[in-house]
C-alpha positions in Angstrom: -50.3 -4.7 -74.3 -51.0 -6.5 -77.6 -52.0 -10.1 -77.6 -50.1 -12.5 -79.8 -52.0 -13.9 -82.8 -51.3 -17.6 -83.3 -51.3 -18.5 -87.0 -51.0 -21.8 -88.9 -50.2 -22.0 -92.6 -51.2 -24.9 -94.9 -50.3 -24.8 -98.6 -48.9 -27.5 -100.9 -46.4 -25.1 -102.4 -43.4 -25.1 -100.0 -41.8 -21.8 -101.2 -45.1 -19.9 -100.9 -45.7 -21.4 -97.4 -42.1 -20.6 -96.2 -42.4 -17.1 -97.6 -45.6 -16.4 -95.7 -44.3 -18.0 -92.5 -41.1 -15.9 -92.8 -43.1 -12.7 -93.3 -45.4 -13.3 -90.5 -42.7 -14.4 -88.1 -41.1 -10.9 -88.5 -44.2 -9.4 -86.9 -44.0 -8.8 -83.1 -47.5 -9.8 -82.4 -47.8 -12.8 -84.6 -46.5 -16.4 -83.9 -46.6 -19.1 -86.5 -47.7 -22.2 -84.6 -47.8 -24.7 -87.4 -47.1 -25.4 -91.1 -48.5 -28.1 -93.3 -48.9 -29.2 -96.9 -52.2 -31.1 -97.0 -55.8 -31.2 -95.8 -54.8 -33.9 -93.3 -52.0 -31.6 -91.9 -54.6 -28.8 -91.6 -56.9 -31.0 -89.5 -54.0 -32.2 -87.3 -52.6 -28.7 -86.8 -56.0 -27.3 -85.9 -56.6 -30.1 -83.3 -53.1 -30.0 -81.8 -52.1 -26.3 -82.0 -55.5 -24.6 -81.9 -54.4 -21.5 -83.9 -56.4 -18.3 -83.9 -56.2 -18.1 -87.7 -55.4 -20.7 -90.3 -54.2 -19.6 -93.8 -55.4 -22.5 -95.9 -55.0 -23.1 -99.6 -58.5 -24.3 -100.5 -57.4 -25.5 -104.0 -54.8 -27.9 -102.9 -55.3 -31.6 -103.4 -57.6 -33.1 -100.7 -59.0 -29.7 -99.6 -62.6 -30.4 -100.6 
């Protein structure tokens, strides 16, 4: 039995973020547990959803 991987996606480009989320959601063993567009969203999602993996755009505003 395969364990589900919980993933969060944070990127300030909505089309990119939605495309990645759509692609990952099509996988049986992956669940997108959060999406955001800012560093503040990343911190909130990490604290509230505790994803296994966070795909984070490190060059978005506020991501220093």
